[in-house]
PDB file of N, CA, C and O in Angstrom:
ATOM      1  N   MET A   1      52.015   2.295   1.315  1.00  0.00           N
ATOM      2  CA  MET A   1      50.894   1.383   1.236  1.00  0.00           C
ATOM      3  C   MET A   1      49.981   1.602   2.425  1.00  0.00           C
ATOM      4  O   MET A   1      50.408   2.053   3.488  1.00  0.00           O
ATOM      5  N   ARG A   2      48.715   1.273   2.223  1.00  0.00           N
ATOM      6  CA  ARG A   2      47.750   1.407   3.298  1.00  0.00           C
ATOM      7  C   ARG A   2      46.824   0.207   3.270  1.00  0.00           C
ATOM      8  O   ARG A   2      46.728  -0.490   2.260  1.00  0.00           O
ATOM      9  N   GLY A   3      46.146  -0.032   4.375  1.00  0.00           N
ATOM     10  CA  GLY A   3      45.204  -1.130   4.442  1.00  0.00           C
ATOM     11  C   GLY A   3      43.811  -0.659   4.096  1.00  0.00           C
ATOM     12  O   GLY A   3      43.439   0.473   4.404  1.00  0.00           O
ATOM     13  N   ASP A   4      43.033  -1.524   3.454  1.00  0.00           N
ATOM     14  CA  ASP A   4      41.643  -1.170   3.201  1.00  0.00           C
ATOM     15  C   ASP A   4      40.742  -1.922   4.169  1.00  0.00           C
ATOM     16  O   ASP A   4      41.243  -2.579   5.081  1.00  0.00           O
ATOM     17  N   SER A   5      39.447  -1.845   3.999  1.00  0.00           N
ATOM     18  CA  SER A   5      38.517  -2.435   4.955  1.00  0.00           C
ATOM     19  C   SER A   5      38.618  -3.955   5.011  1.00  0.00           C
ATOM     20  O   SER A   5      38.178  -4.563   5.987  1.00  0.00           O
ATOM     21  N   ASN A   6      39.184  -4.574   3.992  1.00  0.00           N
ATOM     22  CA  ASN A   6      39.360  -6.022   3.988  1.00  0.00           C
ATOM     23  C   ASN A   6      40.691  -6.441   4.592  1.00  0.00           C
ATOM     24  O   ASN A   6      41.000  -7.631   4.653  1.00  0.00           O
ATOM     25  N   GLY A   7      41.471  -5.482   5.032  1.00  0.00           N
ATOM     26  CA  GLY A   7      42.768  -5.786   5.605  1.00  0.00           C
ATOM     27  C   GLY A   7      43.837  -6.044   4.561  1.00  0.00           C
ATOM     28  O   GLY A   7      44.946  -6.456   4.902  1.00  0.00           O
ATOM     29  N   VAL A   8      43.527  -5.809   3.303  1.00  0.00           N
ATOM     30  CA  VAL A   8      44.474  -6.036   2.222  1.00  0.00           C
ATOM     31  C   VAL A   8      45.269  -4.760   2.006  1.00  0.00           C
ATOM     32  O   VAL A   8      44.706  -3.666   1.975  1.00  0.00           O
ATOM     33  N   LEU A   9      46.572  -4.902   1.859  1.00  0.00           N
ATOM     34  CA  LEU A   9      47.400  -3.730   1.583  1.00  0.00           C
ATOM     35  C   LEU A   9      47.179  -3.275   0.150  1.00  0.00           C
ATOM     36  O   LEU A   9      47.099  -4.093  -0.767  1.00  0.00           O
ATOM     37  N   SER A  10      47.084  -1.989  -0.033  1.00  0.00           N
ATOM     38  CA  SER A  10      46.938  -1.443  -1.378  1.00  0.00           C
ATOM     39  C   SER A  10      47.867  -0.249  -1.522  1.00  0.00           C
ATOM     40  O   SER A  10      48.231   0.399  -0.540  1.00  0.00           O
ATOM     41  N   CYS A  11      48.231   0.023  -2.730  1.00  0.00           N
ATOM     42  CA  CYS A  11      49.133   1.120  -3.044  1.00  0.00           C
ATOM     43  C   CYS A  11      48.309   2.251  -3.659  1.00  0.00           C
ATOM     44  O   CYS A  11      47.616   2.046  -4.656  1.00  0.00           O
ATOM     45  N   GLN A  12      48.383   3.421  -3.075  1.00  0.00           N
ATOM     46  CA  GLN A  12      47.606   4.564  -3.559  1.00  0.00           C
ATOM     47  C   GLN A  12      48.013   4.964  -4.974  1.00  0.00           C
ATOM     48  O   GLN A  12      47.162   5.359  -5.771  1.00  0.00           O
ATOM     49  N   GLU A  13      49.281   4.868  -5.292  1.00  0.00           N
ATOM     50  CA  GLU A  13      49.735   5.225  -6.635  1.00  0.00           C
ATOM     51  C   GLU A  13      49.176   4.237  -7.655  1.00  0.00           C
ATOM     52  O   GLU A  13      48.758   4.637  -8.742  1.00  0.00           O
ATOM     53  N   ARG A  14      49.166   2.963  -7.314  1.00  0.00           N
ATOM     54  CA  ARG A  14      48.605   1.959  -8.227  1.00  0.00           C
ATOM     55  C   ARG A  14      47.118   2.220  -8.432  1.00  0.00           C
ATOM     56  O   ARG A  14      46.619   2.126  -9.554  1.00  0.00           O
ATOM     57  N   GLU A  15      46.421   2.542  -7.371  1.00  0.00           N
ATOM     58  CA  GLU A  15      44.996   2.853  -7.488  1.00  0.00           C
ATOM     59  C   GLU A  15      44.778   4.046  -8.405  1.00  0.00           C
ATOM     60  O   GLU A  15      43.861   4.044  -9.226  1.00  0.00           O
ATOM     61  N   ARG A  16      45.617   5.059  -8.267  1.00  0.00           N
ATOM     62  CA  ARG A  16      45.508   6.242  -9.127  1.00  0.00           C
ATOM     63  C   ARG A  16      45.760   5.872 -10.586  1.00  0.00           C
ATOM     64  O   ARG A  16      45.049   6.335 -11.478  1.00  0.00           O
ATOM     65  N   LEU A  17      46.771   5.038 -10.831  1.00  0.00           N
ATOM     66  CA  LEU A  17      47.090   4.624 -12.194  1.00  0.00           C
ATOM     67  C   LEU A  17      45.983   3.752 -12.784  1.00  0.00           C
ATOM     68  O   LEU A  17      45.685   3.850 -13.974  1.00  0.00           O
ATOM     69  N   GLU A  18      45.381   2.912 -11.972  1.00  0.00           N
ATOM     70  CA  GLU A  18      44.239   2.110 -12.433  1.00  0.00           C
ATOM     71  C   GLU A  18      43.081   3.020 -12.833  1.00  0.00           C
ATOM     72  O   GLU A  18      42.444   2.806 -13.864  1.00  0.00           O
ATOM     73  N   GLU A  19      42.817   4.018 -12.028  1.00  0.00           N
ATOM     74  CA  GLU A  19      41.737   4.965 -12.331  1.00  0.00           C
ATOM     75  C   GLU A  19      42.034   5.721 -13.625  1.00  0.00           C
ATOM     76  O   GLU A  19      41.136   5.944 -14.437  1.00  0.00           O
ATOM     77  N   GLU A  20      43.282   6.110 -13.814  1.00  0.00           N
ATOM     78  CA  GLU A  20      43.681   6.826 -15.028  1.00  0.00           C
ATOM     79  C   GLU A  20      43.451   5.948 -16.260  1.00  0.00           C
ATOM     80  O   GLU A  20      42.925   6.413 -17.271  1.00  0.00           O
ATOM     81  N   PHE A  21      43.849   4.672 -16.168  1.00  0.00           N
ATOM     82  CA  PHE A  21      43.658   3.748 -17.279  1.00  0.00           C
ATOM     83  C   PHE A  21      42.171   3.532 -17.560  1.00  0.00           C
ATOM     84  O   PHE A  21      41.738   3.576 -18.712  1.00  0.00           O
ATOM     85  N   THR A  22      41.405   3.302 -16.517  1.00  0.00           N
ATOM     86  CA  THR A  22      39.968   3.065 -16.674  1.00  0.00           C
ATOM     87  C   THR A  22      39.282   4.274 -17.286  1.00  0.00           C
ATOM     88  O   THR A  22      38.419   4.127 -18.152  1.00  0.00           O
ATOM     89  N   GLU A  23      39.653   5.456 -16.849  1.00  0.00           N
ATOM     90  CA  GLU A  23      39.063   6.687 -17.384  1.00  0.00           C
ATOM     91  C   GLU A  23      39.396   6.844 -18.865  1.00  0.00           C
ATOM     92  O   GLU A  23      38.533   7.221 -19.657  1.00  0.00           O
ATOM     93  N   ALA A  24      40.631   6.560 -19.240  1.00  0.00           N
ATOM     94  CA  ALA A  24      41.032   6.681 -20.647  1.00  0.00           C
ATOM     95  C   ALA A  24      40.248   5.694 -21.515  1.00  0.00           C
ATOM     96  O   ALA A  24      39.768   6.050 -22.591  1.00  0.00           O
ATOM     97  N   ARG A  25      40.125   4.476 -21.050  1.00  0.00           N
ATOM     98  CA  ARG A  25      39.400   3.449 -21.806  1.00  0.00           C
ATOM     99  C   ARG A  25      37.912   3.809 -21.918  1.00  0.00           C
ATOM    100  O   ARG A  25      37.315   3.693 -22.988  1.00  0.00           O
ATOM    101  N   THR A  26      37.333   4.242 -20.811  1.00  0.00           N
ATOM    102  CA  THR A  26      35.912   4.591 -20.795  1.00  0.00           C
ATOM    103  C   THR A  26      35.633   5.790 -21.690  1.00  0.00           C
ATOM    104  O   THR A  26      34.638   5.811 -22.415  1.00  0.00           O
ATOM    105  N   ARG A  27      36.507   6.785 -21.640  1.00  0.00           N
ATOM    106  CA  ARG A  27      36.316   7.979 -22.473  1.00  0.00           C
ATOM    107  C   ARG A  27      36.309   7.603 -23.954  1.00  0.00           C
ATOM    108  O   ARG A  27      35.461   8.073 -24.711  1.00  0.00           O
ATOM    109  N   GLY A  28      37.241   6.768 -24.360  1.00  0.00           N
ATOM    110  CA  GLY A  28      37.291   6.342 -25.762  1.00  0.00           C
ATOM    111  C   GLY A  28      36.044   5.590 -26.178  1.00  0.00           C
ATOM    112  O   GLY A  28      35.504   5.823 -27.259  1.00  0.00           O
ATOM    113  N   ARG A  29      35.590   4.699 -25.335  1.00  0.00           N
ATOM    114  CA  ARG A  29      34.379   3.930 -25.639  1.00  0.00           C
ATOM    115  C   ARG A  29      33.163   4.842 -25.734  1.00  0.00           C
ATOM    116  O   ARG A  29      32.360   4.729 -26.660  1.00  0.00           O
ATOM    117  N   ASN A  30      33.034   5.743 -24.772  1.00  0.00           N
ATOM    118  CA  ASN A  30      31.876   6.633 -24.763  1.00  0.00           C
ATOM    119  C   ASN A  30      31.858   7.558 -25.979  1.00  0.00           C
ATOM    120  O   ASN A  30      30.814   7.747 -26.604  1.00  0.00           O
ATOM    121  N   LEU A  31      32.999   8.125 -26.308  1.00  0.00           N
ATOM    122  CA  LEU A  31      33.043   9.014 -27.466  1.00  0.00           C
ATOM    123  C   LEU A  31      32.719   8.273 -28.755  1.00  0.00           C
ATOM    124  O   LEU A  31      32.025   8.807 -29.621  1.00  0.00           O
ATOM    125  N   SER A  32      33.215   7.050 -28.889  1.00  0.00           N
ATOM    126  CA  SER A  32      32.953   6.294 -30.111  1.00  0.00           C
ATOM    127  C   SER A  32      31.486   5.877 -30.212  1.00  0.00           C
ATOM    128  O   SER A  32      30.984   5.648 -31.312  1.00  0.00           O
ATOM    129  N   ARG A  33      30.807   5.780 -29.098  1.00  0.00           N
ATOM    130  CA  ARG A  33      29.367   5.488 -29.123  1.00  0.00           C
ATOM    131  C   ARG A  33      28.552   6.720 -29.510  1.00  0.00           C
ATOM    132  O   ARG A  33      27.485   6.601 -30.112  1.00  0.00           O
ATOM    133  N   LEU A  34      29.053   7.891 -29.166  1.00  0.00           N
ATOM    134  CA  LEU A  34      28.323   9.125 -29.446  1.00  0.00           C
ATOM    135  C   LEU A  34      28.396   9.537 -30.912  1.00  0.00           C
ATOM    136  O   LEU A  34      27.429  10.035 -31.489  1.00  0.00           O
ATOM    137  N   ARG A  35      29.571   9.314 -31.495  1.00  0.00           N
ATOM    138  CA  ARG A  35      29.743   9.775 -32.877  1.00  0.00           C
ATOM    139  C   ARG A  35      30.910   9.042 -33.532  1.00  0.00           C
ATOM    140  O   ARG A  35      31.705   8.374 -32.871  1.00  0.00           O
ATOM    141  N   GLN A  36      30.982   9.187 -34.831  1.00  0.00           N
ATOM    142  CA  GLN A  36      32.085   8.616 -35.592  1.00  0.00           C
ATOM    143  C   GLN A  36      33.350   9.438 -35.316  1.00  0.00           C
ATOM    144  O   GLN A  36      33.356  10.651 -35.524  1.00  0.00           O
ATOM    145  N   LEU A  37      34.398   8.797 -34.858  1.00  0.00           N
ATOM    146  CA  LEU A  37      35.648   9.492 -34.553  1.00  0.00           C
ATOM    147  C   LEU A  37      36.523   9.567 -35.795  1.00  0.00           C
ATOM    148  O   LEU A  37      36.505   8.671 -36.639  1.00  0.00           O
ATOM    149  N   THR A  38      37.283  10.640 -35.894  1.00  0.00           N
ATOM    150  CA  THR A  38      38.257  10.733 -36.975  1.00  0.00           C
ATOM    151  C   THR A  38      39.423   9.803 -36.647  1.00  0.00           C
ATOM    152  O   THR A  38      39.579   9.361 -35.509  1.00  0.00           O
ATOM    153  N   ALA A  39      40.219   9.521 -37.638  1.00  0.00           N
ATOM    154  CA  ALA A  39      41.382   8.665 -37.431  1.00  0.00           C
ATOM    155  C   ALA A  39      42.336   9.286 -36.412  1.00  0.00           C
ATOM    156  O   ALA A  39      42.918   8.578 -35.591  1.00  0.00           O
ATOM    157  N   ALA A  40      42.494  10.598 -36.466  1.00  0.00           N
ATOM    158  CA  ALA A  40      43.386  11.286 -35.529  1.00  0.00           C
ATOM    159  C   ALA A  40      42.851  11.202 -34.102  1.00  0.00           C
ATOM    160  O   ALA A  40      43.611  10.966 -33.162  1.00  0.00           O
ATOM    161  N   GLU A  41      41.539  11.396 -33.942  1.00  0.00           N
ATOM    162  CA  GLU A  41      40.937  11.295 -32.609  1.00  0.00           C
ATOM    163  C   GLU A  41      41.091   9.881 -32.045  1.00  0.00           C
ATOM    164  O   GLU A  41      41.453   9.697 -30.883  1.00  0.00           O
ATOM    165  N   ARG A  42      40.812   8.900 -32.883  1.00  0.00           N
ATOM    166  CA  ARG A  42      40.929   7.507 -32.451  1.00  0.00           C
ATOM    167  C   ARG A  42      42.374   7.183 -32.047  1.00  0.00           C
ATOM    168  O   ARG A  42      42.609   6.512 -31.042  1.00  0.00           O
ATOM    169  N   ALA A  43      43.322   7.660 -32.828  1.00  0.00           N
ATOM    170  CA  ALA A  43      44.736   7.420 -32.528  1.00  0.00           C
ATOM    171  C   ALA A  43      45.130   8.064 -31.199  1.00  0.00           C
ATOM    172  O   ALA A  43      45.845   7.454 -30.404  1.00  0.00           O
ATOM    173  N   ARG A  44      44.667   9.300 -30.953  1.00  0.00           N
ATOM    174  CA  ARG A  44      44.970   9.976 -29.688  1.00  0.00           C
ATOM    175  C   ARG A  44      44.376   9.222 -28.498  1.00  0.00           C
ATOM    176  O   ARG A  44      45.035   9.062 -27.470  1.00  0.00           O
ATOM    177  N   LEU A  45      43.147   8.765 -28.636  1.00  0.00           N
ATOM    178  CA  LEU A  45      42.497   8.026 -27.552  1.00  0.00           C
ATOM    179  C   LEU A  45      43.200   6.699 -27.293  1.00  0.00           C
ATOM    180  O   LEU A  45      43.400   6.310 -26.143  1.00  0.00           O
ATOM    181  N   GLU A  46      43.573   6.010 -28.363  1.00  0.00           N
ATOM    182  CA  GLU A  46      44.288   4.743 -28.206  1.00  0.00           C
ATOM    183  C   GLU A  46      45.656   4.953 -27.570  1.00  0.00           C
ATOM    184  O   GLU A  46      46.084   4.156 -26.735  1.00  0.00           O
ATOM    185  N   GLU A  47      46.341   6.023 -27.960  1.00  0.00           N
ATOM    186  CA  GLU A  47      47.642   6.337 -27.373  1.00  0.00           C
ATOM    187  C   GLU A  47      47.509   6.658 -25.893  1.00  0.00           C
ATOM    188  O   GLU A  47      48.329   6.227 -25.082  1.00  0.00           O
ATOM    189  N   ARG A  48      46.485   7.408 -25.544  1.00  0.00           N
ATOM    190  CA  ARG A  48      46.249   7.755 -24.132  1.00  0.00           C
ATOM    191  C   ARG A  48      46.000   6.502 -23.303  1.00  0.00           C
ATOM    192  O   ARG A  48      46.533   6.360 -22.203  1.00  0.00           O
ATOM    193  N   GLU A  49      45.188   5.596 -23.836  1.00  0.00           N
ATOM    194  CA  GLU A  49      44.892   4.355 -23.127  1.00  0.00           C
ATOM    195  C   GLU A  49      46.148   3.484 -22.996  1.00  0.00           C
ATOM    196  O   GLU A  49      46.429   2.951 -21.922  1.00  0.00           O
ATOM    197  N   GLU A  50      46.885   3.346 -24.076  1.00  0.00           N
ATOM    198  CA  GLU A  50      48.101   2.534 -24.048  1.00  0.00           C
ATOM    199  C   GLU A  50      49.142   3.125 -23.105  1.00  0.00           C
ATOM    200  O   GLU A  50      49.828   2.392 -22.392  1.00  0.00           O
ATOM    201  N   SER A  51      49.259   4.442 -23.101  1.00  0.00           N
ATOM    202  CA  SER A  51      50.202   5.111 -22.215  1.00  0.00           C
ATOM    203  C   SER A  51      49.843   4.879 -20.745  1.00  0.00           C
ATOM    204  O   SER A  51      50.716   4.622 -19.917  1.00  0.00           O
ATOM    205  N   ALA A  52      48.565   4.972 -20.439  1.00  0.00           N
ATOM    206  CA  ALA A  52      48.114   4.736 -19.060  1.00  0.00           C
ATOM    207  C   ALA A  52      48.383   3.287 -18.648  1.00  0.00           C
ATOM    208  O   ALA A  52      48.813   3.025 -17.525  1.00  0.00           O
ATOM    209  N   LEU A  53      48.129   2.354 -19.559  1.00  0.00           N
ATOM    210  CA  LEU A  53      48.376   0.940 -19.258  1.00  0.00           C
ATOM    211  C   LEU A  53      49.868   0.686 -19.068  1.00  0.00           C
ATOM    212  O   LEU A  53      50.256  -0.079 -18.185  1.00  0.00           O
ATOM    213  N   THR A  54      50.694   1.309 -19.876  1.00  0.00           N
ATOM    214  CA  THR A  54      52.141   1.156 -19.748  1.00  0.00           C
ATOM    215  C   THR A  54      52.627   1.683 -18.397  1.00  0.00           C
ATOM    216  O   THR A  54      53.451   1.044 -17.743  1.00  0.00           O
ATOM    217  N   ARG A  55      52.121   2.844 -17.978  1.00  0.00           N
ATOM    218  CA  ARG A  55      52.508   3.389 -16.669  1.00  0.00           C
ATOM    219  C   ARG A  55      52.088   2.452 -15.541  1.00  0.00           C
ATOM    220  O   ARG A  55      52.829   2.272 -14.575  1.00  0.00           O
ATOM    221  N   LEU A  56      50.915   1.859 -15.659  1.00  0.00           N
ATOM    222  CA  LEU A  56      50.437   0.915 -14.647  1.00  0.00           C
ATOM    223  C   LEU A  56      51.321  -0.329 -14.610  1.00  0.00           C
ATOM    224  O   LEU A  56      51.706  -0.782 -13.533  1.00  0.00           O
ATOM    225  N   ARG A  57      51.639  -0.872 -15.755  1.00  0.00           N
ATOM    226  CA  ARG A  57      52.507  -2.061 -15.820  1.00  0.00           C
ATOM    227  C   ARG A  57      53.909  -1.756 -15.289  1.00  0.00           C
ATOM    228  O   ARG A  57      54.498  -2.558 -14.564  1.00  0.00           O
ATOM    229  N   ASN A  58      54.430  -0.596 -15.657  1.00  0.00           N
ATOM    230  CA  ASN A  58      55.760  -0.216 -15.174  1.00  0.00           C
ATOM    231  C   ASN A  58      55.759  -0.064 -13.653  1.00  0.00           C
ATOM    232  O   ASN A  58      56.705  -0.477 -12.983  1.00  0.00           O
ATOM    233  N   HIS A  59      54.710   0.521 -13.123  1.00  0.00           N
ATOM    234  CA  HIS A  59      54.601   0.672 -11.673  1.00  0.00           C
ATOM    235  C   HIS A  59      54.580  -0.697 -11.003  1.00  0.00           C
ATOM    236  O   HIS A  59      55.262  -0.914 -10.002  1.00  0.00           O
ATOM    237  N   ASP A  60      53.800  -1.610 -11.553  1.00  0.00           N
ATOM    238  CA  ASP A  60      53.730  -2.960 -10.985  1.00  0.00           C
ATOM    239  C   ASP A  60      55.099  -3.629 -11.009  1.00  0.00           C
ATOM    240  O   ASP A  60      55.507  -4.258 -10.033  1.00  0.00           O
ATOM    241  N   ALA A  61      55.797  -3.493 -12.115  1.00  0.00           N
ATOM    242  CA  ALA A  61      57.106  -4.120 -12.245  1.00  0.00           C
ATOM    243  C   ALA A  61      58.122  -3.524 -11.278  1.00  0.00           C
ATOM    244  O   ALA A  61      58.916  -4.253 -10.682  1.00  0.00           O
ATOM    245  N   GLU A  62      58.101  -2.202 -11.119  1.00  0.00           N
ATOM    246  CA  GLU A  62      59.058  -1.526 -10.257  1.00  0.00           C
ATOM    247  C   GLU A  62      58.712  -1.644  -8.773  1.00  0.00           C
ATOM    248  O   GLU A  62      59.595  -1.781  -7.926  1.00  0.00           O
ATOM    249  N   HIS A  63      57.442  -1.592  -8.481  1.00  0.00           N
ATOM    250  CA  HIS A  63      57.001  -1.503  -7.098  1.00  0.00           C
ATOM    251  C   HIS A  63      56.576  -2.847  -6.540  1.00  0.00           C
ATOM    252  O   HIS A  63      56.608  -3.061  -5.328  1.00  0.00           O
ATOM    253  N   GLY A  64      56.175  -3.758  -7.427  1.00  0.00           N
ATOM    254  CA  GLY A  64      55.769  -5.092  -6.995  1.00  0.00           C
ATOM    255  C   GLY A  64      54.447  -5.133  -6.259  1.00  0.00           C
ATOM    256  O   GLY A  64      54.217  -6.045  -5.464  1.00  0.00           O
ATOM    257  N   CYS A  65      53.578  -4.177  -6.499  1.00  0.00           N
ATOM    258  CA  CYS A  65      52.327  -4.146  -5.758  1.00  0.00           C
ATOM    259  C   CYS A  65      51.145  -4.605  -6.604  1.00  0.00           C
ATOM    260  O   CYS A  65      49.996  -4.473  -6.182  1.00  0.00           O
ATOM    261  N   GLY A  66      51.412  -5.142  -7.795  1.00  0.00           N
ATOM    262  CA  GLY A  66      50.332  -5.611  -8.660  1.00  0.00           C
ATOM    263  C   GLY A  66      49.534  -6.712  -8.010  1.00  0.00           C
ATOM    264  O   GLY A  66      50.031  -7.473  -7.179  1.00  0.00           O
ATOM    265  N   ARG A  67      48.293  -6.772  -8.409  1.00  0.00           N
ATOM    266  CA  ARG A  67      47.398  -7.772  -7.812  1.00  0.00           C
ATOM    267  C   ARG A  67      47.357  -9.029  -8.604  1.00  0.00           C
ATOM    268  O   ARG A  67      46.652  -9.969  -8.236  1.00  0.00           O
TER     269      ARG A  67
END
């Protein structure tokens, strides 16, 4: 863990997992705005987002650094 400018402890791994989840969610939203997605594409994007969220939740449960 490290401190940020506010003096709050943060976990670098949690930050990385949050970024991974946010990127997966944003990518799915952006692609669906650009064009009609196939069912397979939509399923892959949803799986990627759910997987990232699961890793984040598991990290919080194991590490106890959730906010």
